N, C-alpha and C positions, 0 to 999 in steps of 0.2 A: 869185881862185878861189872857186868856190861852196862855201859852208859845209856840212860834212857833218852829217847828223842821225843819231843812233844810235837804232835801234829794236830790239825783241826780237820775233822772228817764230817761229811754231810750225812745226816741220818736218813735222807731220802734216796740219794743216788750213790753214796760212797765216795764222792769226790774228796780228794785230800789236798791240803794246802799248808804252807808253813806258818801262816798268820790267819787270824780270825777275820772273817768277812761277814757283813750283814746279809749279803745275798750270795747264794751258791752259784758259781759260774757254770756248774754242770747242769743243774736242773732249774735254775732261776727261782728257787724257793727262798723265802726269807727266814732268818733265824733258825737254820737247821744245822749249822756247823757247831760241833761239840769237840772239846779238847780231849785227846786221847794220848796215852803214853805208849810208845812202841819200844820194845826191847829188841835190839838187833840179835838175830840168831847167831850162835857161835859157829864158826866155820869148822867143818870136819875135815880131818886130814885126808880121808878117803876120797873126798870130792874135789881136791885141789888139782888133780891130774887132768890131762886133756882127754877128750872122748874121741874114739876112733869112728870115723864116718864109713859107712858101708853102702854098697849098692842096694837098691830096693829089691832087686831080684835075689839077693843073697839072704834076705830076711825070711825065715821059715814061716809058713802060714799056720796060724794057730786055729784049731777048731773052736767054734763058738759054743761054749757049754751053756745051754739054756734049759731051764727047768720050769715047769708050770707050777703056779700057786694053788691050783685046784679050784679057783674062782674064774669061770670062763670069761666073764665080762672084763675082769681085771687083766687076765692074760691077753685078751684081744687088744687092749690099749697099750700094753707093754710090748706088743709086737710078736706075741706067741709065747711069752713067758719071761721069767727073770734071767738075766745073764750074770754068771758068776763074776765077781770083781767089779760090778757096776754099782753106781749110787743113784737111787731114785728119790726125788724130792716131791712130796705130796703136800699141796697147799689147799686151803679152803677156809670159809668163814667158821667162827666158833660154833660148835655143836652140829656141824654139818655131817659128821660121821667119819672123820679121818682115822681116829683111834679105833673105832669099831671095825672099819674095813681092814686095817692092819692087824688087829687082834684076830679076826677071822682068818686072814691069810696066814698068820703065824701058826694058828692051830692046824690048818691044813698042811703046811710045810713040815710041821714037827713030826709027822708020821714017819718020814724016812730021812730027815736031816736034823742037825742040831741047830736050834733057833734060840737066840738070846734077845729078850725084849727089855730094853732099858727105858724106864719111865722117869722123866724128870719133872713131871707135873702132877702125877697121881702117886699116892702111897701104894704099897703092896696090897693093903686091905681094900682100897678102892678098886685096884686092878682085879682083885679076886671077885669082888661084887659084880663088876662088869662082865667077867668071864662066866659067872654063874647065870647071869641074866641072859647071856648069849648061848647058854648050854654048851660051853666049851669044856671038854674033859681031857683033851690031849695035853700031854706034859711037854712044856718047854721052859727054859730057864728065864727067870725074871729078876730084876733088881731095880731099886729106886736110887738113881744116881744123878747128881747135878754137876759134878766136877769132872773135867775132861780126863785128867790124869788117872783118876780112879776108873773111869769108863774104859780107857785103853788097857789098863792092867787087868781088869775083870774080863774083858773080851779076850785077852791073851790067855788067861787061865781056862776059860770056857771053850775057846777055839771053835766058835760056831761057823756054820756055813751061811747063815742068814742073821743079820743084826738089824733090829728095829730101834730107832732112837726117837722118842716122843717127849719133847720136841727139841729141835736143834737150837731154838731160842732160849731154852731152859738150861742148857749146858754152858758152863763157863770154864775158862782157863785161868788158873790161879796166878800165873806170872804176868798177866796182862791186866792193866787197869780198865775199869769199865764194868758196868752192871751186866748180868746175863741178858742177852738180846740186843745189846748195843752193836754198832757196826763193826768195831774192832773184834769183839768177842765172837760174833757169828762168823766172820770171815776166817779167823784163826781156827775155830772149832771145826768148821766145815773142811778146811784144808787138811787138818790132821785126820779127819775121818775118811776123806777121799784117799789120802796117802795110805792109810791102813787097809782100805778096801783093795787097792791095787797091789800092795805088797803081799797081802795074805790071801788074796782071791776070795774075799768075803762079799756077798751081796748085801748091800746096806740100803735100808729104807729110812728116810728122814722125814719127819713131820714138820712142816713150816707154817708159821702164822702168816696172815695176809693183812694188809693195811685197809683202811676204809675205802680206798679206791679199788680194792680187789687185787692189788699186786702183792707179790711175795715180800714180806717184811725183811728189812736188812738191806745190804748193798746189792746192787744189780749184778755184781760179780758172782753172787751166790748161784744164780741160775746157770752161769757159764761154767762153773766148776764141776757141777754134777753131770751125769750122763743122761738123765731123763727127768723131765719136769711135768707133773700131772696136777690138774686142778679138779677138785671135787666141788661141783656146782649144784645148786638147788635153792629152793625157796622154803623158808620155815613153815609156810602155809600149805606146802605140797609135800607129799610123802616120797616122791621120786627124787633120785639123785643122778647126776650125769658126771661121769669121770672122763675128763677130756685131756688129751696130751698136747702140750705146746712145744716140747722138745724131746727128741728120742734119737739117740745115736745108734740104736739097734732096731729101729722099726719106723713105721709111719707115724706122723703127727696128726693125721686126719681121722683116726679112729676115736670112737666114744664108747663108753660102757654105761649101761642104764641099770639102775638099781631102785628098789623100793625099800624105804626105811620102815621096818615093822618092829614089833616088840622083841622078836628073836634076832634082830640085827638087819644088815643089808642083804636083801634077797635079789637075785638076778631076775631080770625081766626078759622072758623069752620072746615076746612080741611087743616091742616098745611102741609100735605105731598106734596101738589102742590107747596109749596114754595121751597122745597129742591130738586126738580128735574127739568131738562131742559124740555121745552115744546115739543121738537122734540123727538118722540119715536124712530126714526132711530138713534141708538146710534153710536157715532164715536168710533174708537179704544181708549181704556183707560177709558171708561165710563161704570160703572156697578151700578145697583140699589141694595140696601140692605134694609132690614126691621129691624129697631132698636127700642127697647123698652125704652121709657122714662116714668118710673113709670108704670101706667096702660095703657098708650097710645102708640100704635104702630105708627111709622113714617117711611115712605118710603123715603130714602135718597140716593142721587147719589154721588158716589165716583169717582173722576177723577184723572188719573195719566198721567204723561208725562215722558217718558224715552227717552233720546236723548244722542248721543255721545258728549263728552266734549274735548276741546283742552287743558285743564289744567291738571296738574299732579294729583290733588286731586279732584275727582268728588263731586258735590254738592248733599246734601240730605236735602230736604225741605219738611215740612209737615204742613198743615193747617187744623185743625179740628180733627186730629188723633195724638196721642202721637208718636213722632218721634222714640222712642225706640220700640214701637210696629211695626212700619214700618220696622225698621232694623231687627227685629225678623222674620217677615214674609218673607223678602227678603232672609234671611239666610236659612230658611226652603225651599224656592223655589230653591235655589242653591244646597242644599244638597240632597233633595229628588225628585226634578223635573228636575234637570240638567239645570236650567235657571240661567245664570250668569249675574250679573249687573256690572261686572268689567269695569271700564273706562266709565261709563255711568252716566250722571246727572239724578237724580230722583226727581220729584216734585209730591206731592200728595195734593189734595184739596177736601174738602167736600163742595158741592154746597150749597150756601146760607149762609155759615158761621156757620152752626150748628156744635157742637162738639160731637164726638162719643167716648164713654168711654167703652162700653161693648165689650168683645172679640168676640161677634157674628158677628161683621163686618169683621173678619179676612179673610173669604173666598172671600167676595166681593173685599177686598183690594188686595188679591193675584191675582184674576182674572183681576182686573183693571191693575195691574203692568204688567202681562203677555200679556194682550191684547194690551197695548201700545207698548211693546217691539217687539211683533210679527207683529203689524200692522193689527190685525184681531179684528173685533168688535163682540160683543155679539148681539143676537137678542134683539130688543128693548122691547120685551114683557117678559123679563127674570128678575127674582129677585134671588139673591143668599144670603144665610145665613148659617153661620157655624163658629165654633171656630177651629183654627188650632193648633194642638199640636206640640211639638218639634220633634216628630218622623214622622211628616207628616200626621198623621191621622186627620180626621175631626170629632170633638167631638160634641155631641148633645147640643142644646140650649134650654132654657126655654121658656115657653109661645108661642109655635110654632103655636097654633091655632089662637091666636090674630094676629100674623104676616100674616098668610095665609088669614085671613078674610080681612085684609087691602089690600092685593094684589088683591083679588077678587073684592073688591069694586072699585078699580081703574082700573080694566080691564086688568090686566096682565095675561099671558097665561102659562108661565113656572116658576117653583119655584125649584131651586137647593138647597137641604138641606142635612143634615147628614143622613146616612143610619139608624141610631138609631131612629131619629125622624120620618123617613118614615115608619119604622116598627110599631111604635105606632099609626100611622095614617091610617093603612090599613083598620081597621074596620070602620073608619069614613070618607072614601074617598068620599062618596056621598055628604058630606057637602060642598065640594069645587068643584062644577061642573064647568067645563070649565077651570080648572087650572091643568096643568100637573105637577105632583110631581116627581122630579128626585132625587134619592138618590146617594150620593157619599161617599165612605169610606176613601179616602185619597186625597191629593192635586193633585197628578198626574192624578188620575181618574177624578177629577172635572174639570181640565183644558181640558182634552180630551172631556168631555161632552159639556163644554161650548163653546170651541173655534174650535173644529175639527168636531166631528160627530154631536153634538147637539141633540143626541138621547138618550132616556132612555134605561137602560139595561133591 
């Protein structure tokens, strides 16, 4: 028998060491090292020989076999569809809809491909109840499996084109110590599934749990082993869900898919901009619309701010949907270059609908929202503001301005405040945006005057 080697592995980051330590050197967390037994893999005679190196020009180019899942928003995030032989890891909070999304995708794919759904958390009766609730009638192979060896053997007998494993933390390998979901188990199970996908050209979907911090549970190595990592985000108090890609070897990581959770499952949202704006166009003070780019898709999103006096020595600064450091930077620029002070004032910033804004093009809308709430003056409800704010108070140009303008025209907005540099490049194409008044601003003080005081173009 192979001799077992004892290691200590961190449950947070996967760091390995020969001896136990109170504090993990990899992630600086305390009491996260757990003892695991590792059985060295037997050497195979076929792998003892040397490998011949070849020139890159001699390697034949293989055509990328990509097939659609039938769910448009899902295919958008995948980069146009699923690639044969690839492994996709989908994570999200409990109850967010990961199993529902994959069950719907499996039903769509089963029309012209063999699909095998391996459930490690639900029994077959529970899976049948979920399918009936989702009105799924297409036939695909299912099994309740928790042991890796049984999963590999069953997959070999079914010979599917698509394999769904729900979830990777529920599968265990019998010859390795540790409970299902431990670092050693997740690492070895994922490695075997990735190897099977590459050897047999099977598209594999893996469901992964997340920690309380929102990161994928298990070792960090898990995300490096797979080809694509997707996160299904949402709030339990909202019905919409956002599928966001954070790694994709076969497509862009900037795309998002928007769904609505209904009784019949996850439904695609054709016009997601309506989700992230209030229905009343008569904006209250502190509410400003901006156009954000998520991959190739423009979204009109509403930013709301509340600035109020505080009775405490230290004012509160709270932000939801925008990085709090970005909010602090914009407030500092407003105080330095526009003479607007937030001293002794509580500041609360929220993005409507729970969407998260990462690009700096939302800076101008954020600054106008803060100023509008402080002064008690509202913008015209037909106004959209886009622009990046520099540390010297200038408004810098943004990319893909045409897509943002087209989205504003489609939803019936009348005014668009944008950087002067972007306005100059659009002069020759002003006829494309009929009915939309383009207002350029060079600095933050000028933009505030246009938006809140005069409201007129220069």
